[in-house]
TIVO-646308 format. One line per 2 residues: number of its first residue (from 1); for each residue x negated, y negated, z negated of C-alpha. Coordinates in steps of 0.5 Angstrom, whole numbers, plus 500, padded with zeros to 3 digits. Example, Ala and Ser with C-alpha at 12.3 -4.5 7.8 and 13.67 -1.06 7.14 Angstrom:
<rs>
1> 475,509,484; 473,502,486
</rs>
This chain:
<rs>
1> 228,405,326; 231,398,327
3> 234,395,320; 241,392,321
5> 244,387,316; 248,390,310
7> 253,387,306; 253,388,298
9> 258,393,298; 254,397,303
11> 248,396,299; 251,398,293
13> 254,404,297; 247,406,299
15> 245,406,292; 251,410,290
17> 249,415,295; 242,416,292
19> 245,418,286; 244,411,282
21> 250,410,277; 253,403,277
23> 258,403,271; 260,395,273
25> 260,394,280; 262,386,279
27> 255,385,275; 251,390,280
29> 254,385,286; 252,379,283
31> 245,381,281; 244,383,288
33> 247,377,291; 242,372,286
35> 236,377,286; 236,380,293
37> 237,388,295; 230,389,298
39> 226,386,291; 231,390,286
41> 230,397,290; 222,395,290
43> 223,398,283; 227,405,285
45> 220,409,286; 220,410,277
47> 227,413,277; 227,417,284
49> 226,425,283; 220,425,287
51> 217,421,293; 219,426,298
53> 226,427,295; 229,419,295
55> 235,421,290; 235,418,283
57> 233,422,277; 240,424,273
59> 242,419,269; 239,413,273
61> 243,407,273; 243,400,275
63> 242,396,269; 236,401,268
65> 233,398,276; 235,391,274
67> 231,392,267; 225,393,271
69> 226,388,275; 226,383,270
71> 220,386,266; 216,385,272
73> 218,378,272; 217,377,265
75> 210,380,265; 208,376,272
77> 209,369,268; 205,371,262
79> 200,373,267; 200,367,271
81> 199,362,266; 193,366,263
83> 190,366,270; 191,359,271
85> 187,358,264; 182,362,267
87> 182,358,273; 182,351,270
89> 176,354,265; 172,356,271
91> 174,350,276; 171,345,270
93> 165,350,269; 163,350,276
95> 164,342,276; 160,341,271
97> 154,346,272; 153,343,280
99> 154,336,277; 149,336,272
101> 144,339,277; 145,336,284
103> 149,330,282; 156,327,283
105> 157,325,290; 159,329,295
107> 153,328,300; 149,331,294
109> 153,337,290; 155,339,298
111> 148,339,301; 147,346,304
113> 140,346,300; 143,347,293
115> 146,354,295; 143,361,297
117> 139,360,304; 137,367,305
119> 138,369,312; 145,374,311
121> 148,368,307; 146,362,311
123> 153,363,316; 157,363,310
125> 155,358,306; 156,353,312
127> 163,355,313; 165,355,306
129> 163,348,306; 167,346,312
131> 172,349,308; 172,345,302
133> 171,339,306; 177,341,309
135> 181,342,303; 178,336,300
137> 181,332,307; 187,335,307
139> 190,335,300; 186,330,297
141> 191,325,299; 196,329,295
143> 193,327,288; 192,321,285
145> 186,322,282; 182,324,288
147> 185,318,292; 182,313,286
149> 176,315,287; 176,314,294
151> 179,307,294; 174,305,288
153> 168,308,289; 168,311,296
155> 167,318,294; 170,324,290
157> 166,327,284; 166,334,284
159> 170,335,277; 175,332,281
161> 175,336,287; 175,342,284
163> 183,340,282; 184,341,290
165> 180,347,291; 184,354,291
167> 182,359,286; 180,363,292
169> 175,358,295; 172,357,288
171> 171,365,288; 168,365,294
173> 163,359,292; 161,363,287
175> 158,368,292; 154,363,295
177> 151,359,289; 143,361,288
179> 142,366,283; 140,361,277
181> 146,358,277; 151,364,278
183> 147,366,272; 148,360,268
185> 156,359,270; 156,368,268
187> 153,366,261; 158,362,259
189> 163,368,259; 157,373,256
191> 158,377,262; 153,379,268
193> 153,375,275; 155,382,278
195> 161,383,274; 164,375,275
197> 163,376,283; 168,382,282
199> 172,379,278; 174,372,281
201> 176,375,287; 181,380,283
203> 184,374,279; 185,370,285
205> 188,376,288; 193,377,282
207> 194,370,282; 197,369,289
209> 201,376,287; 205,371,282
211> 205,365,285; 209,369,291
213> 213,373,286; 211,380,289
215> 211,386,285; 206,386,280
217> 207,392,275; 204,397,279
219> 199,393,284; 193,396,285
221> 186,392,287; 182,393,293
223> 176,393,289; 174,397,282
225> 171,393,276; 165,397,273
227> 166,401,267; 166,397,260
229> 166,398,253; 173,397,252
231> 174,403,257; 170,407,252
233> 173,404,246; 180,405,247
235> 178,413,249; 181,412,256
237> 181,419,259; 177,421,266
239> 178,425,272; 173,427,276
241> 168,422,272; 172,417,273
243> 176,413,268; 184,414,270
245> 186,407,267; 183,400,267
247> 179,400,274; 183,398,280
249> 190,397,276; 193,391,272
251> 190,394,266; 183,392,269
253> 186,385,270; 187,385,262
255> 180,387,261; 178,382,265
257> 182,376,261; 179,380,255
259> 172,377,257; 174,371,260
261> 179,368,255; 179,365,249
263> 180,370,243; 187,366,241
265> 189,366,248; 188,373,249
267> 191,375,243; 197,372,245
269> 197,375,252; 197,382,248
271> 203,380,244; 207,377,249
273> 206,384,253; 208,388,247
275> 214,384,246; 216,385,254
277> 215,393,253; 219,393,247
279> 225,390,250; 224,394,256
281> 223,401,252; 230,399,249
283> 234,399,256; 231,405,259
285> 234,412,257; 233,416,264
287> 225,415,264; 221,414,258
289> 217,407,257; 210,412,258
291> 212,413,265; 211,405,266
293> 205,404,262; 202,410,266
295> 204,406,273; 201,400,270
297> 195,403,268; 196,402,261
299> 193,406,256; 198,408,250
301> 194,404,246; 193,398,250
303> 194,394,244; 188,396,241
305> 184,392,246; 185,385,242
307> 181,388,236; 175,389,240
309> 170,383,239; 165,381,243
311> 160,383,240; 162,391,238
313> 168,394,236
</rs>
């Protein structure tokens, strides 16, 4: 089916033909012009009678649809700033560990012998080191700190290099470190290297989603996180022996951030999410806020996770 251009009036007619109430046409037109019909309509699934029946449920209106759009924007901003904190922390920890152990010049800390040299990793090590050197070359000229070191010292220490590396590269870098280095880095967070190996690419995935302003609230990741004490403490229900929340959804990201952020940062995160959910709840009338929580993968008692300490309950 070939998609054709639709005017804003035609876009509104489509929504109305599917049963969506639009009480203020001028307001709706302004929203669609500013925000884009495609992205607004991406939140319609919550308000449809069923996936097969593309009609809106009785009473659903445009302001609810736009409220969901704005809610997603707000939580995307909240998660983004916290992922950036974790990214900055991880880069600092990585650079400290590798610089302390292997030296501060590129020829030292990027020496292939510093990494996992098993047969199944050799090619990945060589490819990744090439990517890192390429990013240093391409992005380095855009950063005053890298230019300063190149001009004055002829090399760039790793604690400066990490600033021009993507989170995706840092995530992949962890997979090629020697086991002892992985263990040392993971110990800073009090988690296992295997867990951190899973958490980092999930964080990088969510970071990219936030940066490109994609729909976040119901995003599902390709990888599942392992069961944690937080799943058990919150009494998250199980289906076929698996927890129904906090495995490959937005709450899985919350569980990851619980383990990687400082307590005060995480408490603020939960408070800000709670505030946005309360605001949204006041704007919904055709559906209940619990339906939104379910699509997010949030248990109704999600706020309790902020009260679980790192050593138990």
